[in-house]
C-alpha positions as CSV (number, residue, x, y, z in Angstrom):
1,M,-19.1,16.7,10.7
2,D,-22.2,16.6,12.8
3,K,-23.3,13.3,14.5
4,S,-26.4,12.9,12.5
5,S,-24.7,13.2,9.0
6,Y,-22.0,10.9,10.2
7,N,-24.6,8.2,11.6
8,K,-26.3,8.5,8.2
9,L,-23.1,8.0,6.1
10,V,-22.0,5.2,8.2
11,W,-25.4,3.4,7.9
12,D,-25.7,3.8,4.1
13,G,-22.1,3.1,3.3
14,W,-21.2,0.3,5.7
15,I,-24.1,-0.8,7.8
16,G,-27.0,-0.9,5.6
17,P,-25.6,-3.2,3.0
18,W,-25.3,-5.9,5.8
19,F,-29.0,-6.1,6.0
20,S,-29.9,-5.8,2.2
21,S,-30.8,-8.6,-0.1
22,S,-29.8,-6.4,-3.1
23,Q,-26.2,-5.2,-2.2
24,T,-23.3,-6.5,-0.2
25,V,-20.6,-4.7,2.0
26,D,-18.1,-5.3,-0.9
27,S,-20.6,-4.0,-3.5
28,P,-23.0,-1.5,-2.1
29,N,-25.7,0.2,-4.3
30,S,-25.2,3.8,-5.6
31,T,-26.5,5.3,-2.2
32,G,-24.0,3.2,-0.4
33,Q,-21.1,4.1,-2.8
34,S,-21.9,7.8,-2.5
35,A,-22.0,7.6,1.3
36,R,-18.8,5.5,1.5
37,R,-17.0,7.8,-0.8
38,T,-17.9,10.9,1.1
39,L,-17.0,9.5,4.5
40,E,-13.8,7.9,3.5
41,S,-12.5,10.7,1.4
42,Y,-13.1,13.1,4.2
43,A,-11.3,10.8,6.6
44,V,-8.3,10.6,4.2
45,G,-8.1,14.3,3.7
46,V,-8.1,15.0,7.3
47,E,-5.6,12.2,7.9
48,V,-3.1,13.8,5.4
49,F,-3.6,17.3,6.6
50,L,-3.1,16.5,10.3
51,T,-0.1,14.4,9.7
52,N,1.6,16.9,7.4
53,R,0.7,19.8,10.1
54,Y,2.2,17.6,12.9
55,Y,5.5,16.6,11.3
56,R,6.0,20.1,10.0
57,S,5.4,21.5,13.5
58,L,8.3,19.2,14.6
59,G,10.6,21.0,12.2
60,Y,10.3,18.7,9.1
61,S,9.4,21.7,6.9
62,N,9.4,19.5,3.8
63,Y,7.5,16.6,5.1
64,V,5.2,14.9,2.7
65,Y,2.5,12.2,3.6
66,L,3.6,9.1,2.1
67,S,0.9,7.9,-0.2
68,S,2.3,4.3,-0.9
69,N,3.7,1.7,1.3
70,T,5.5,-0.1,-1.3
71,R,9.4,0.4,-1.7
72,A,8.9,0.3,-5.5
73,D,6.7,3.5,-5.5
74,R,9.0,5.3,-3.2
75,N,12.0,4.4,-5.4
76,R,10.0,5.9,-8.5
77,N,9.6,9.3,-6.8
78,R,5.9,9.0,-6.9
79,P,4.4,12.1,-5.1
80,G,3.2,11.7,-1.4
81,N,0.1,13.4,0.0
82,Y,-2.1,10.8,-1.5
83,Q,-1.5,12.1,-5.0
84,F,-0.7,8.8,-6.9
85,Q,-4.3,7.4,-6.5
86,T,-6.1,6.5,-9.6
87,I,-9.8,7.0,-10.1
88,N,-10.5,3.3,-10.9
89,N,-8.3,1.7,-8.2
90,Q,-9.8,4.0,-5.3
91,P,-13.5,4.6,-5.8
92,F,-14.0,5.2,-2.1
93,Y,-10.8,6.3,-0.5
94,T,-10.3,9.1,-3.0
95,S,-7.8,12.1,-3.1
96,A,-10.6,14.7,-3.6
97,I,-10.4,16.3,-0.2
98,V,-6.7,16.5,-0.4
99,D,-7.1,17.9,-4.0
100,L,-9.2,20.6,-2.8
101,M,-6.5,22.0,-0.6
102,D,-3.4,21.4,-2.7
103,N,-2.0,23.0,-5.8
104,Y,-1.1,19.8,-7.6
105,N,-2.9,18.3,-10.5
106,Q,-1.7,14.7,-10.8
107,R,-3.4,14.2,-14.2
108,S,-1.1,17.0,-15.7
109,Q,1.9,15.0,-14.2
110,Y,0.6,11.5,-15.2
111,G,-2.2,12.0,-17.7
112,V,-4.7,9.2,-18.8
113,T,-3.1,6.0,-20.2
114,A,-5.2,4.4,-23.0
115,T,-3.3,1.1,-22.6
116,R,-3.9,1.0,-18.9
117,P,-7.4,2.3,-18.0
118,D,-6.7,1.6,-14.4
119,L,-4.1,4.3,-14.5
120,R,-6.6,7.2,-14.9
121,F,-5.8,10.1,-12.6
122,P,-8.3,12.7,-11.5
123,Q,-8.6,16.1,-13.1
124,D,-7.8,18.5,-10.4
125,N,-7.9,22.2,-11.3
126,V,-9.0,23.3,-7.9
127,S,-6.6,24.5,-5.1
128,G,-6.5,26.3,-1.9
129,I,-9.9,25.5,-0.2
130,P,-9.1,25.7,3.5
131,I,-9.7,22.6,5.8
132,T,-12.1,24.7,7.8
133,T,-14.4,25.3,4.8
134,I,-14.4,21.7,4.0
135,Q,-15.3,20.9,7.7
136,Q,-18.0,23.5,7.7
137,Q,-19.6,22.0,4.4
138,M,-19.5,18.4,5.9
139,K,-22.0,19.4,8.4
140,G,-25.4,18.2,7.3
141,T,-23.9,16.3,4.2
142,R,-25.5,13.2,3.3
143,N,-23.8,12.1,0.1
144,W,-21.1,12.9,-2.4
145,S,-23.1,15.2,-4.7
146,Q,-24.5,17.2,-1.8
147,L,-20.8,17.7,-0.5
148,R,-19.8,18.7,-4.0
149,D,-22.6,21.2,-4.4
150,K,-22.0,22.7,-0.9
151,L,-18.3,23.2,-1.6
152,A,-19.0,24.8,-5.0
153,N,-21.4,27.2,-3.4
154,S,-18.9,28.2,-0.7
155,A,-16.2,28.8,-3.3
156,P,-17.9,30.4,-6.3
157,G,-14.7,31.3,-8.1
158,Q,-13.8,27.8,-8.2
159,A,-17.2,26.2,-8.5
160,T,-16.8,24.7,-11.9
161,Q,-13.4,23.2,-10.9
162,I,-14.8,21.6,-7.9
163,R,-17.7,20.0,-9.8
164,E,-15.1,18.8,-12.2
165,L,-12.9,17.4,-9.5
166,F,-15.9,15.4,-7.9
167,N,-17.2,14.2,-11.0
168,N,-14.2,12.2,-11.7
169,W,-15.7,9.5,-9.3
């Protein structure tokens, strides 16, 4: 990510709302939401990727990033690598960047629950996008839809699936 894009995303997502009379830090406008989602989802994706890479390099070949800190979730064998994140409960810290890289569709595993709308998992039919491609597309990116379009253009064989994934949020 380049410095200019980072500064713009931070301003729109975090700093700008402090100085606005029409939004708050806890409830930014659509521009702020898009910027925050882009910035934080990228950070989550990089964190999961680097953590997995580090522990696997130490010989833990089956290491999986723990996506929940609660003992109840670990005891239920919920998947790691940030895959038990629902759309409604994580509007900014999304699993989208991890989903681009992995081959796991959490909606096919957990579905959509009509009685619990907060347990709606993203539709994720995309896989195998390298972290280097994601990093390249972050350069110059100013919002969520721009990142979506740049990634879709960089992987034309999965363009529809990338748009579908990003449209979950």
